[in-house]
N, C-alpha and C positions, 0 to 999 in steps of 0.2 A: 274313593268308591271302587269296588272290584270291577274290572273289565274283562277278565279271563281267568278261569280256574281249571286246572288239570289235576288229576289224582291218580295214584297208583300204589304200588307197594314194592318193597325189596325184602329179601329173606336172608338174614345173617345166619351163618353156620359156624360157630366158634369151636366146634369139637376138634380134638387134637388131630383127627383124621381128615379134617376139612381141607378141600382144595381151593378155597376162596383165597384171593390175594391178601397179603399181609404187609404191614409196615410197622416201624417202631416210632412211638410217640416220644415227647420230650422227657418222660420219666424213664424211658428204656423199655416200657412194656410193649409186648408184641400184640398188635391188633389185627383182626380181620376186617375187611371192608367190602362194601358194595356201592355202586354208583348209580345215579339217575341224572338225566339231562333234561333241560327245559329251554325253550326258545323264548326270549324276551323281545317284545316288539319295540318300535320307536315311541318316543314321548311317554314312556312309563315312568311314573314318579316314585314308585315303591314296589318292592316284591317281598312276599312273605312265604316261607317254607315252614309247614307244620308237619310233625311226624309223631306217631304213637308207637309204643312197644309194650310188651307184656311183662308183668312181674312174675318170674319163675324161680325166685330165691337166688338169683344170680348175684355175683359180687361186682359186676361191671355193668354200667348203664350203656345206653346207646348215645353216642356223640354224633352230631351232625355239623358238617362244615360246608360252606357254600363258596364256590369259586367262580370268578368272573370269566368272561370269554377269553381274556388274555392270560388266564391261569393264576391271577392274584387271589389270595385268600380274602374274601369280602365279608364273611360273617361266620359266627360259630355259636352253637347253642349253649355252651358254658354251663353244663349241668352241675348242680351243687348237691345232688343226692338222688334218691330213687323217686323220680317224678312220673315216669312212664310217658313223658311228653317232651317234645323239643320244638322250639320256635326260633327261627332265624329271619331277620328282616334287614333289608338293604335299601337305602334311599338313593335316588337318582341313578338307577342301574344302567349300565351300558347295554345297548341292544346286541343281540347275538345269542349264542348257545351258552347257557350256564350249567355248571355241574355241581351236584350235591354228593358228598361222600358220607355214608353212614358206617360207623365203625364201633366195635366193641372188643374187649380183650379176648385173645385166643386162649382156650382152655389149657393149652400146653405151657402157658407162662406161669411158672411158680404156683401151680395148683389153683389159679383163678378160674372163675366160671363166667363166661360172657352171656350176652342176651341172645336167645334163639327165637325162631319163629318169624312169621310175617310182620313187617313193620309198615303200616299204612302211612302214606304221606299225601299232602295236598300242596299245590303250588299256585299262588295267586298273584296276578298283576293288578296294580291299583293306580288310579289317577286321583290327584287332588282335585277338589272342587271348591268354589268360593263358599265361604261360610260367614255370613254377616258382613259388616262394614266397619272400618276404622275411620274416625273423623278427628282431625284432618287426615287424609290419606298420604300426604307428604308434608314435610316440614324440615326446618333447619334448627339445630340446637347449637348455640354458641358454646365454646369451651367453658366448662365449669357450670353450665346452666342445666336446668331440668325442664321437662315439658310433659304435660298431661295430655292424653288422647282418650277418646271414648270408643269402646268396642260394643257393638250391638249385634245380636244374632237372633234369628228365629229358631226356637228350639225344635229339634226333630220330633216327628209325630210318634215315634216309638219310645215308650217309657224306658227309663234307665239312663246310663251315662254314655256320652259320646265324646270322642276326642277331636279337638280342633287346635289350630295354631295361629298365632299372629306372626306374620313373617316380616322381619326387618331387613331391608336391603340398603346397605350403605356403600356406595361406590363399588358395587360388585361383591361385597362381603355380606353373606346372608346368615342370619341367625333366626331362631324362632322362640316365641314365648308360648308354652303349652297352656291350653284352656280345656277345662272339662265342662261340658254342657249336660245338665241333668234335667230330664223331662219327667214330671210327676205322672203317676198313674192317675188318670181321670176317674174319679169316683162319683157317679151319680146315684140315683135312688137304688139302682140294681148293683152298685159296686163298680169294679173295673177289672181290667185284665192286663197282663204283661207277658213278655216272652224274652228269651235269651238263649245263649249257646255256651255250654261248658267246653272248654278246651283243656287247660291244665297249667302247671307251673314247672319250675326248673328243679324241683326236688329239695329246696332248702328246708332243713330240718325244723319242725315246729311251726312252720308257716303254712297257711292255706295255699293251695295251688292257684286259686282264683277267687275273687270276691266280686259279687254283684250287689249294688245298692239301689234301692228304690224308695222314693218318697211318695206319700199320698196324704190326703186330708180325710179325717173322720168328721162327718157332720154332727151337729148337736142332736142329742136325743136318741142315739143308737143304743139298742139293747145289748148287742154283742158284736164283736169284730171277728171275722173268720178269714184267714189267709191260707191258701193252698198252693203248693208247688208240685208239678208233675214232670218227671223226666220222660222223654220219648221212649227210652228203654234203659234198663240197668241190669244186664246179665252178669253172672259171675264169669270171670275170665282168669284162667290160669290160677294163681294163688290168691286172687282177690275175690271176695264175695260180691263185689259191686262197688260203684262209686259212692262216696259218702258226702252227704250234704248236711250242713249245720245251718239252721235258720234262726235268726234273732229278730224280735220285734221290739222296737223302742218307742216309748210314748213321747208326747211333746216336750217333756222336761229331760229327755235323754235316758230315762231309766228303762232297763230291760224288763218287760212284763210278760213276754212269752218267748219260749225257746225250745227247740227240739231238733232231732236228727232222724234221718231215715234208717240209721242203725239203731234198732229198737227191739222191743219184745212182743211176742204174742203168747198164746196159751202153751205153745210147744217149746218156747225158749227164745233164743236170739234169732232175729230175722233182719234181712236187708230188703227194703222196698225201693220203689222209684217215686215215693210220695213223701211229703211232709205237710202236716196241717198244724196251724197255730190258731189259738183262740184267746179272746180277752173279753170278759164280762164287763159291762158298763164302761166302755172305753171313753177316756177323756177326749172331748172334741179338740181338733187342732191338727198340727202337722206331725205325722208319724213316719218312721223309717223302718224298712225291712232290709236286713243284711243277709245275704246268702254267702256262706263260706264253703268252698269245695275242697275236700281233703286231698292230699297227695300221699302216695301215688294214685293216679287215676287208673282205670283198667287198661287203657291203651289200645283197646280193640278198634277204636275209630279216632280220628283227629278232632272230632267235635260231636257233642251230644246236645240236641235242642231240648229246651225245657219251656214249659208254659206255667202261668200262675194266675191266681184270681184273688181279688179283695172283695169280700161280701159282708153284708150286715144282716143281723137278726135271723141267722140260720139255726141257732140252738134252741131246742124246745125240750124241756124235761118235765113231763107230766108227773104230778105228785099229789099226795093227799095230806100234806102238812097243814096244821092249823094256822090260819092267817086271818084272825078276826078277834076283836076284843070280846066277842061273845063266845068264842071257842073255848072249850074247857078240857084240860088234861088232868086226870086224877093223880093224886100223890103216888098212887101205886104204879103209875106209868101207863103208856099206851104205845102201840106199834103203828108205824107209818112206812111209806116206801116212796122212793124216787126212781123213775124209769129213765135210764140213759140210753139214747139211741144214737149210734155212730153214723152220721150222715156223710162223713168224710171218706177218704180213700186210703188212709193210714190207720193202723191200730191206735186206739185210745187207751191210755193207762189212767184210771180215775180213782178218786177216793173222796169221801165227804169230810167237811171241816166246818163245824158249827161255831159261830161267834156271837157274842152278845153285842149290844150297841155301845157299851162302855169301853173306854180305852184304859189299858193297864201298862205299867212298867214291868217288863219281863227280863230277868237276868238271862243272858245267853250262855249256853254251855259250850265250852271248847270241844269240838268234835274229835280232835286227834291228840291234843297236847295238854300239858299241865298249865294252870293259870300262872304259876311262878316258875320261871326258867332262868338259866344263866345266859348272860350276854357275853360275847357275841353269838350269833346264829340261833336266836330264839325266833319262834313263829307261832301263830295261832290260827285257828280255823273255826269260824262261827257260822251257824245256820241262821239266817234272818227269815222269820216266817212271813207268809203272805199277810196282807192287810197291815203292814208296818208303815207308820207315817214318819217315824224318826228313829235314829239309832245314835247311841253315844258310846264312845270308846275312850279308855283311859289306860295309860301306861305309867307306872311309878317305879322308881329305883332310888339308889343313893348317889347317882351321878346324873348329869343332864342327858335326857333321852328324847327321842322323837319316834315316829313310826309312819309306815305307809299302810293304808287300808284300801282294799280294792275288791270289787265283785269278781267272782271267779273267772269270768270271761275277759277281765282286764280293764273294764271301764265302768264307772269312774275310778280314778286313782287319787286318793285323798291323803292329806298330811296336815297336822295341826297348825303349822305356821305358813302354809302355802294358800294364798287366797283362791277360793273356788266358790262357784255359785252354791247357795244353800248350806254353806259350811260355816260354823262358828267354832273356832279353835284357839288354842293358846298353849303356852308352856311356862313352867317354872324351872328352878334350878334342879329339881329332881323328878319332874313329872311332865306329861304332855297329854292333852285330851282334845276331842272334837265332838261336835254333834252335827249330824247331817239330816236335813229336813227338806227333801225335794217336794215340789207341789203335788205330784201324783203318788207319793210314797216311794219306798225303797224297792230296788230289785230284790225279789225273794230268791233265796238260795245261799250258797256258800260264799262267805266273805273272808278273805285272808288278811291278817294283820302281821306285819313284820316290824318288830321293835328294833331300835338301834341306838347305840351311844352316840353322843355328839362330842367331837373333838374340841380343842386339840388334845392328843394323847401324849402320855409321857414317853421318853425314849424307849422304854421297854415294850411299847405298843399298847393296843387297846386292852384295858384291864378287864378281868373276868368279874362281873358283878351280877347279882340277882335282880330280876325285874318281874313285876306282876302286871298282867293285862286283864282288864275286865271290859265287858260290853253289855249294854242293855238295849232293849227295843221298846218303843212306844207302839203298841199294837192293840187291835181289838181283842178283848178278853175271850179266851176259849170258854165255851158253855159246857160245864161238867154234866149238865142234865141230859145232853144229847149224846148217844152212843150208837155204834153200828158194828155189825159183824165184819164189815170192811174197815180196816184200820184207817184212822185219820193220819194220813201221811205227814201232814204239816206238824201236827202235835207230836207225833212219835219222833220225828226227826229233830224237832226243837229240843226234846228231852233226851236225845241221844239213843232212842230205841230203834227197834226193827220195824219194818213196814211190810204190808201185804195188800197192795191195792188190787182193784179189779182191772182186767184187760178186756176191752170191747173190740171185737173184730169189725172191719168196715162193713156196714150194712146190718150189723147185729145190734141187739139190745140187751141190757142187763138191768135187773131191779136191785137197787141198793136198799136194804132194810134199815130203818131208822127207829130207834127207841128213845122216847122222851120220858124221863123219870124226874119230875120236878124236884128241885132242891129248895125252892122258895116256899114260903108259908102259904096256906090256903087263902085264896082271894087275891094273891099277888098277880099282876099282869106282867108277863115275860115277853120280850121282843128280841129278835135276833135275825141272823142270816145264815142259812145253810149254804156254804160255798161247795160246789163240786169242782174239785181241783184236777187239773191235768198234771201228769207226772212225766218228766223227761228222764229216762233212766240214766243216761250219760255213761261215761267210761267207768263209773263206779259199779255198774251192773252189766255192761255190754262191752265186748271187745270192739274197739273202734280204731280207725286209722289216725284220726285227729282227736286230741284230748277234748272231750266234751263234758259239760257240767251237768250234775244232777240239779233238776230245776222243778219247781212247782208253780203253777199258774191257775188263774180262775177261769174255768169254762163257763160256769153259771153261778148266779147269786139268787137264791130262793129265800124270800122273806118268810118268817114265821112269827106268829103272835098268838098267845093263849092266856087264859086265866087258870091259875092252879085251883083245882077242885078238891073236894074231900076224898 
């Protein structure tokens, strides 16, 4: 637990005319540096130095080294890319004056450009505290023997993940076993709340700078699930328009059912907000997971940014005049209706209507980028799985033994025909491989990638070039051709490989979605279905983002309709 925190900043000036001190690092590059000092007291178990810096299109990041009172190098931030954040931690630090060195390349070194501007830092002294108990607390293990012990702890009151360790001390030799304690978000009748702090990462390419995971329970009978995240602030800093948050909501079977980012769209175009809202109509009761991924680089204006969040139920209300009775009649010539969408959240909503019948159909999926038949090696496919899909089947055929990986665009699940996985039935022959995936709550809607591959052994000449054909189908609720709107059905259009034009609803605003029902069934036929109002996450396909984000469609609301076809 923190016992003392100090904060400050240094300012690096890497210009060729700079008078700041310089030194050469292991690569021979000349670096400018600044120092800061901190006094560490007695009986401190751990120290942590955090620093931020700004992205100004520089070629060199800020490095941070921490030196003990005797001058030894005790820690280094080890940046792997542009993260705009540094973190150095040291266990069992000696008391006395510690020195931090902040350094970046000097602009006079072979045309490189270093990091300029103020670099905020914070220095924290921490002490360990007891967390739970191990029973037995001491024991003897004979050579070659094993021993089981029990660890029990009271979960922290704050929802989210907390770090703990089981300390093993044998004749003065100390080691630890890491433990993660996860406290669920308590969700009563009014939902629940959580909070956290964004810091950052070390800039490793393609990886999030930080991940926060929260579990919570959805009770039986909830009409809709509404999750919101709010950063305390998110200003544009230097070359970055703001910190990027990607939020993912997974149902009890682990499938992603809601997904969005604060890098989104409004009526004027691309926008960066400090909010993310996720919705799910008719959520399955049980244990849910919310994952927050923070992109890097962060803005670097501060070493930490607090955020808060909420889990609520039954916040979505969409007044409409759709027919919903066996006695309601819609003439064959058609009739006009409307659905009012009011955005009660704090982030823009991108919405579109999607009418489905109650019958299930087998729908061939269209490859969104590639041909169905390609040459191996290096073949790949991309299929859009529509919402309301209960099962999907994928098949790859060739003239040689083949297999494939299939995965949702965010990376999970990752499926293969001969690898046992929950809800997967698969297999292979000498020239084909196939699988069907039927999770209890349905598939994650959105883009799924399929990567076919040959199976070895290969001849001495290497992997032969052969043709393969990949097909995919979805078991999904049938689209209702009788229901149309001036607002494009994003799910239907994307399924068919077409263009989209959803509505965008600003926070606090409302929009009326016009609905036309022109019956295709015979007079006297009773028609039932559901008009889903879908939320659309634009993703990197439509918005410039820091972290690759998926195009995604989810259910905001499910509005039933029923009518008898009239003359």
